[in-house]
N, C-alpha and C positions, 0 to 999 in steps of 0.2 A: 055924869056918873064917874066917880073917881076910881082909878085903877088900883087894885090891891097888889102889893109886891108879890112876885112869885117866890115860893119857898125853894130854897136851894138845899141840897143835901151836903152835909159836911162829911168829908172823907178823912178818917183818922190816918195820920202818917204812921208808918211802921216805926217801931222804936229803933231797930237796927236793920240796916240793909246788908244782907249777906251777898257777897260776890260769889259767883260760881267758878270752880276751877277751870283752867284751860283744858281744851281737848287736843290731844295729840293723836294723829291717825297715821298709820303706815301699813303697807302691804307686805306680806311675806309669801314666799313661794310655797307650793304644796309640800315640798320636801322639808322646808323650814317649819311649817305648821305641824307636820308629822313628828319631827324631832322635838318641838316644843311640847306636844301632847305626850310623847314618850317620857320626856324628862319630868313633866308634871305628874305622870302616873308613878314613875320610879322614885321621885324625890318630892313628895307633896309638901306644901307649906300650910301651916295652920290657918284655917278659915278661907282658903283659896279653893274655889270649886270649879272654875272654868279656865281654859287656856288664856283668855283675855285678861282675867284677874292675875294669872301667873305672870304673864308678860309685863303687866303694870307693876307687880311687886318687884320683878327683876330690875326694871328701870328705876323704881324708887330706891331700892337697895343700892344700886350702882351710884345714883346721884347722892345718896347719903354717905358714900364712902365705904359701904359694907361689902362691895364686890369690886374686883379689879381684873384687868387683863392678866392672864397667866404669862403671856409673852408680850411685853410692851411693843414689840414690832408689829403686832396685830392691829394696833391703832392706826397704822398707815395703810392697811389693806382694805380694799373695797369688797366686803363679803357679799354685797348684792350681785356682783358679777360672778362670784365663785359659786353661789347657790347654797 
């Protein structure tokens, strides 16, 4: 008896493969979180609903050159130690 070939399923390749953005994660103190939430409430940005979205917008705006340090000397301070 001759063997019949097994049928194989063909998988269609996706037209374009989208890469996912990188994830950046960091911790903030309770005091920093309260400050972020207060600033978010006082000065909301369009379409931003959470503190995490607000923090992401601040970083993206900074990287795009729309935000900068008021005092350039602050670039050399470690605010994680200050709180």
